C-alpha positions as CSV (number, residue, x, y, z in Angstrom):
1,M,3.9,-26.1,25.6
2,G,6.6,-28.0,27.4
3,N,10.2,-27.0,27.5
4,K,11.6,-25.2,24.5
5,K,15.3,-24.3,24.2
6,I,16.0,-20.7,23.1
7,N,19.3,-19.6,21.8
8,K,20.2,-16.5,23.9
9,S,22.9,-15.4,21.5
10,E,20.1,-14.4,19.1
11,L,18.7,-10.9,18.9
12,M,16.2,-10.6,21.8
13,L,13.9,-7.9,23.1
14,Q,13.9,-6.4,26.6
15,L,11.2,-4.3,28.2
16,H,12.0,-0.6,27.5
17,T,9.0,1.1,29.2
18,E,5.4,0.7,30.1
19,K,2.3,2.7,30.9
20,T,-1.3,2.0,31.6
21,L,-4.4,3.5,30.0
22,S,-7.9,3.4,31.6
23,D,-9.3,0.6,29.5
24,Y,-8.7,-2.2,26.9
25,I,-6.1,-1.1,24.3
26,T,-7.9,-1.2,20.9
27,A,-5.0,-0.2,18.7
28,V,-1.4,0.9,18.7
29,I,0.6,2.1,15.6
30,W,3.9,3.8,14.7
31,S,4.2,6.8,12.3
32,P,5.9,5.9,9.0
33,N,8.9,8.1,10.0
34,G,9.2,6.4,13.3
35,K,9.2,9.6,15.4
36,N,5.8,9.0,17.1
37,F,3.4,6.3,18.0
38,A,-0.3,6.5,18.8
39,V,-2.5,4.4,21.0
40,C,-6.2,4.3,21.7
41,S,-8.6,2.6,24.2
42,A,-12.1,1.3,24.6
43,A,-12.7,4.3,26.9
44,G,-12.1,6.6,24.0
45,E,-8.6,7.8,24.8
46,V,-6.3,8.8,22.0
47,M,-2.7,9.3,22.9
48,L,0.3,10.5,20.9
49,G,3.6,9.2,22.2
50,T,7.4,9.3,21.7
51,V,10.0,6.9,23.0
52,G,13.4,8.2,24.2
53,S,16.5,6.7,25.6
54,M,16.9,5.5,29.2
55,N,13.4,4.0,29.3
56,E,11.8,7.4,28.6
57,L,8.2,7.5,27.2
58,S,6.1,10.6,26.6
59,L,2.3,10.4,26.2
60,H,0.3,13.4,25.0
61,P,-3.5,13.1,25.2
62,L,-5.2,14.1,22.0
63,Q,-8.5,12.9,23.3
64,I,-9.4,12.0,26.9
65,A,-11.8,9.2,27.8
66,T,-15.3,9.8,26.4
67,G,-17.1,6.6,27.3
68,N,-17.2,5.6,23.6
69,S,-14.6,3.3,22.3
70,T,-12.0,4.5,19.8
71,D,-11.2,1.5,17.6
72,C,-8.9,2.4,14.7
73,L,-5.9,4.7,14.1
74,A,-3.9,5.6,11.0
75,F,-1.0,8.0,10.3
76,S,-0.8,9.7,6.9
77,S,2.1,8.5,4.8
78,D,4.1,11.7,5.5
79,S,3.5,11.2,9.3
80,Q,1.9,14.7,9.5
81,M,-1.6,13.6,10.3
82,L,-3.3,11.1,12.7
83,A,-6.8,9.9,12.1
84,A,-9.0,8.0,14.6
85,G,-12.5,6.5,14.4
86,G,-14.8,4.7,16.7
87,Q,-18.1,4.1,18.4
88,D,-19.4,7.6,18.2
89,G,-19.3,7.7,14.4
90,K,-16.8,10.5,14.2
91,V,-13.5,10.5,12.3
92,R,-11.1,13.0,13.9
93,I,-7.9,14.1,12.3
94,W,-5.1,15.8,14.2
95,H,-1.9,17.5,13.1
96,V,0.9,15.5,14.6
97,N,3.4,18.2,15.3
98,S,1.0,20.7,16.9
99,G,-1.7,18.3,18.3
100,E,-4.3,20.6,16.7
101,L,-7.6,19.0,15.6
102,I,-7.8,19.5,11.8
103,T,-11.3,18.3,11.2
104,D,-14.1,16.3,12.8
105,L,-16.2,14.3,10.4
106,D,-19.5,13.2,12.0
107,N,-21.3,10.1,10.8
108,K,-24.2,9.8,13.2
109,R,-25.4,6.4,14.2
110,V,-22.6,4.6,12.3
111,W,-19.7,2.9,14.1
112,V,-16.4,3.7,12.3
113,D,-14.1,0.7,12.9
114,K,-12.0,0.7,9.8
115,L,-9.9,3.5,8.3
116,A,-6.7,3.8,6.2
117,W,-4.6,6.5,4.5
118,N,-3.6,6.2,0.9
119,S,0.2,5.6,1.0
120,N,0.8,7.9,-2.0
121,C,-1.4,11.0,-1.2
122,H,-3.7,12.6,1.4
123,Q,-6.8,10.4,0.9
124,L,-8.3,8.9,4.0
125,A,-10.8,6.0,3.5
126,F,-13.2,5.0,6.4
127,S,-16.1,2.7,6.8
128,M,-19.7,3.9,7.3
129,G,-21.9,0.8,7.6
130,R,-22.4,-0.5,4.0
131,C,-20.4,2.4,2.6
132,V,-16.9,3.8,2.5
133,Q,-16.1,7.5,2.3
134,V,-12.9,8.9,1.0
135,W,-11.9,12.3,2.5
136,N,-9.2,14.4,0.9
137,A,-7.1,16.4,3.3
138,D,-5.7,18.7,0.6
139,D,-9.1,20.4,0.2
140,N,-10.9,19.1,3.3
141,T,-13.7,17.5,1.3
142,V,-15.3,14.0,1.0
143,E,-14.5,13.2,-2.6
144,V,-16.6,10.0,-3.0
145,T,-18.9,7.6,-1.2
146,L,-18.5,4.0,-2.3
147,N,-21.5,1.7,-1.7
148,F,-20.6,-1.9,-0.9
149,E,-24.3,-2.8,-1.0
150,S,-24.3,-6.5,-0.1
151,S,-23.3,-6.0,3.6
152,S,-21.6,-3.9,6.1
153,V,-18.0,-3.2,5.2
154,L,-15.7,-5.6,7.1
155,D,-12.3,-4.3,6.0
156,L,-10.6,-1.9,3.6
157,A,-7.1,-1.5,2.2
158,W,-5.3,0.8,-0.2
159,H,-3.0,-0.7,-2.8
160,P,0.6,0.3,-1.8
161,V,1.6,1.5,-5.3
162,V,-1.4,2.4,-7.5
163,K,-4.7,4.2,-6.6
164,Y,-6.8,1.1,-5.9
165,L,-9.0,0.7,-2.9
166,A,-10.1,-2.8,-1.8
167,I,-13.2,-3.2,0.3
168,S,-14.4,-6.5,1.8
169,G,-17.7,-7.9,3.1
170,Y,-20.4,-10.4,2.2
171,Q,-19.5,-12.4,-0.9
172,G,-16.0,-11.1,-1.2
173,V,-14.0,-8.1,-2.2
174,K,-14.6,-5.1,-4.5
175,V,-11.6,-3.1,-5.8
176,W,-12.3,0.5,-6.9
177,N,-10.0,2.5,-9.2
178,G,-9.2,5.8,-7.5
179,E,-8.3,7.4,-10.8
180,D,-12.0,7.0,-11.8
181,W,-14.4,6.3,-9.0
182,D,-17.3,6.0,-11.4
183,E,-15.8,3.0,-13.0
184,D,-17.3,-0.3,-11.9
185,P,-15.2,-2.1,-9.3
186,H,-13.3,-5.3,-9.9
187,I,-15.0,-8.1,-7.9
188,L,-13.2,-11.0,-6.2
189,S,-16.0,-13.4,-5.3
190,V,-16.1,-15.8,-2.3
191,P,-19.1,-18.0,-1.3
192,S,-19.2,-16.6,2.2
193,A,-17.8,-13.3,3.5
194,T,-14.3,-11.8,3.5
195,G,-13.5,-10.4,7.0
196,I,-9.9,-9.2,6.5
197,I,-7.8,-8.2,3.5
198,S,-4.1,-7.3,3.1
199,W,-2.0,-6.3,0.1
200,S,1.5,-7.5,-0.1
201,P,4.2,-4.7,0.2
202,S,4.7,-4.5,-3.6
203,G,0.9,-4.9,-4.3
204,Q,1.4,-8.1,-6.3
205,Y,-0.8,-10.2,-4.0
206,L,-4.1,-9.5,-2.2
207,A,-4.8,-11.9,0.7
208,C,-8.3,-12.5,1.9
209,G,-9.3,-14.1,5.2
210,N,-12.8,-15.5,4.9
211,M,-15.6,-16.5,7.3
212,D,-15.8,-20.0,5.8
213,N,-12.4,-20.9,7.3
214,T,-10.5,-20.3,4.1
215,L,-7.6,-18.1,3.0
216,I,-7.5,-16.8,-0.6
217,V,-4.4,-15.3,-2.2
218,N,-5.0,-13.4,-5.4
219,E,-2.2,-12.5,-7.7
220,W,-3.2,-9.1,-9.2
221,G,-3.9,-9.5,-12.9
222,S,-4.5,-13.3,-12.6
223,S,-8.0,-14.9,-12.8
224,E,-7.1,-18.0,-10.8
225,P,-6.6,-17.4,-7.0
226,W,-5.0,-19.8,-4.6
227,V,-7.3,-21.2,-1.9
228,M,-5.9,-22.5,1.4
229,Q,-8.3,-24.6,3.6
230,G,-8.2,-26.5,6.9
231,F,-8.3,-23.6,9.3
232,P,-10.0,-24.3,12.7
233,G,-12.1,-21.1,12.4
234,K,-12.3,-17.9,10.4
235,V,-9.0,-16.2,9.5
236,R,-8.8,-13.2,11.9
237,Q,-5.3,-11.7,11.2
238,L,-3.0,-11.4,8.2
239,A,0.6,-10.2,7.9
240,W,3.0,-10.0,5.0
241,S,6.8,-9.8,5.4
242,D,8.7,-6.9,3.8
243,R,11.6,-9.3,3.0
244,T,11.2,-11.7,0.1
245,N,12.4,-15.3,-0.6
246,S,14.5,-16.5,-3.4
247,L,11.5,-16.3,-5.8
248,G,11.0,-12.6,-4.9
249,A,7.9,-13.4,-2.9
250,P,7.1,-12.3,0.7
251,L,5.9,-14.7,3.4
252,L,2.3,-14.5,4.5
253,A,1.2,-15.3,8.1
254,A,-2.4,-15.9,9.0
255,S,-4.1,-16.6,12.3
256,S,-7.2,-18.5,13.1
257,S,-8.4,-19.2,16.6
258,Q,-5.2,-20.0,18.7
259,G,-3.2,-21.2,15.6
260,I,-0.9,-19.5,13.2
261,S,0.1,-20.7,9.7
262,V,2.8,-19.3,7.5
263,W,2.8,-19.5,3.8
264,E,5.6,-19.3,1.2
265,R,5.4,-19.1,-2.6
266,D,6.7,-22.3,-4.1
267,A,8.6,-22.6,-7.3
268,D,6.2,-25.3,-8.5
269,E,3.1,-23.6,-9.9
270,R,1.1,-26.8,-9.1
271,V,2.0,-26.3,-5.4
272,G,1.4,-22.6,-5.3
273,W,1.9,-21.8,-1.7
274,E,3.4,-24.2,0.9
275,G,2.4,-23.7,4.6
276,W,3.5,-24.7,8.1
277,A,1.9,-24.3,11.5
278,L,3.1,-22.4,14.6
279,E,1.5,-23.8,17.7
280,V,2.2,-22.3,21.1
281,H,-0.7,-20.0,22.0
282,E,-3.5,-21.4,24.2
283,N,-6.1,-18.7,23.3
284,V,-7.2,-16.6,20.4
285,V,-4.3,-14.9,18.6
286,S,-5.2,-11.2,18.5
287,A,-2.3,-9.8,16.4
288,I,0.6,-10.8,14.2
289,A,3.3,-8.8,12.4
290,F,6.7,-9.3,10.8
291,Q,9.6,-7.1,11.9
292,P,10.4,-4.8,9.0
293,N,12.9,-6.2,6.5
294,T,13.2,-9.6,8.3
295,F,11.3,-12.9,8.6
296,L,11.0,-12.4,12.4
297,L,7.3,-12.8,13.3
298,A,5.6,-11.5,16.4
299,S,2.3,-13.0,17.6
300,A,0.2,-11.7,20.5
301,S,-2.6,-13.7,22.1
302,E,-5.4,-13.4,24.6
303,D,-3.4,-16.0,26.7
304,G,-1.1,-13.2,27.8
305,Q,1.9,-14.4,25.7
306,L,3.7,-12.4,22.9
307,C,5.9,-14.8,20.9
308,L,8.8,-14.1,18.6
309,W,9.4,-16.6,15.8
310,K,12.8,-16.7,14.1
311,E,12.4,-17.0,10.3
312,A,8.7,-17.4,11.1
313,K,9.5,-21.0,12.2
314,E,11.4,-21.3,15.4
315,L,10.3,-20.0,18.8
316,L,12.8,-17.4,19.8
317,Q,11.4,-15.6,22.8
318,I,8.2,-15.2,24.9
319,L,7.2,-11.8,26.2
320,E,4.7,-11.2,28.9
321,G,3.2,-8.3,30.9
322,A,-0.5,-8.3,30.0
323,D,-2.1,-10.7,32.5
324,G,-5.5,-10.4,31.0
325,G,-4.2,-11.0,27.5
326,F,-2.7,-9.0,24.6
327,S,-5.0,-7.1,22.2
328,C,-2.7,-5.6,19.6
329,L,1.0,-5.1,18.6
330,A,3.1,-3.0,16.2
331,W,6.7,-2.9,15.1
332,H,8.6,0.4,14.8
333,P,9.3,1.0,11.0
334,Q,13.0,0.4,11.6
335,G,12.3,-2.6,13.8
336,Q,14.1,-1.5,16.9
337,F,11.0,-1.3,19.1
338,L,7.9,-3.5,19.5
339,A,4.8,-2.0,21.1
340,A,1.9,-4.0,22.4
341,G,-1.4,-3.3,24.0
342,G,-3.2,-5.3,26.7
343,C,-6.8,-6.1,27.5
344,G,-6.3,-4.4,30.9
345,G,-5.0,-1.1,29.4
346,E,-1.3,-2.0,29.5
347,L,1.0,-0.4,27.0
348,L,4.3,-2.1,26.8
349,I,7.3,-1.2,24.6
350,W,10.3,-3.5,24.1
351,S,13.6,-2.7,22.5
352,K,16.4,-4.7,20.9
353,S,19.1,-6.2,23.0
354,M,21.9,-8.7,22.4
355,R,22.1,-11.4,25.0
356,G,25.1,-13.5,25.9
357,K,25.7,-16.9,24.6
358,G,24.0,-20.0,26.0
359,F,20.5,-21.4,26.3
360,S,17.6,-21.0,28.6
361,T,14.2,-22.7,28.8
362,V,10.8,-21.2,28.9
363,R,7.4,-22.5,29.9
């Protein structure tokens, strides 16, 4: 990438603490209240952690290595429950404070690789092949099974404000109304398959990363979506900023292969969304996320570099520590910590620091 000047007077991150799990880190997340984080591995481990001062890190095993990969984690919106799914087809839910296993939902011969809590209640949605089940923690029952029909479920996402559940797969996205599950879903069609979906923080937009190397942004309630083309491969990762621009719209970041593009809503309706490229990574970008309430973008790659981008434009800092590559990352909800997982089982957590003035160069 050549020499890049980085302003050291800017807010930087320094390594706070690190641990190592027994295998590839498949997911790392923070609880909404910021008190805990959770991490899981390809060996099946599920760990609940806390970060203290003076480089302290505490890890409590909720599940030891089983030999079956645990692939997805989600905290309930009140931070009281943690759900995990994976290769063995089971969805396990623990009580965060006690570490007690609340329930164990067994879906034999089905790999559970997607799950998400409703941000407004205790509904947990999880994938089951061509179906999605919604489990209600209040009465410990599965309240509905939604049949996607046309393919295996590739992603799912709850609307952040109202009770809509979006599910993606072959030929696009279906959005069910959680107030009436029997109502026919709203369909957003694409000519190929939609691999990843993400609602904007206010729920105004639904972004869809597609297998035909396109990105579609739907404004909810509008019949004409925006289509972004020219990606080098399928769109693998999506991230919205919490902060908005002068038009009241968030930024949208998307990764495809080793490239990242950032999109901003333009005042001109004929332009729609204007994009720019961030090009540093030399291997597939595995995760992207905006720091809460800022336009600072973090990107992690299988090349072993985790990059911070000021205003989602200027390279601010490069973090390392996973020689075999990074697999995932997550910002603390207040933004003072950044956690990342490595392909070799590395768990690294950085914290905010303020460097002195001046400049340095990076590779």
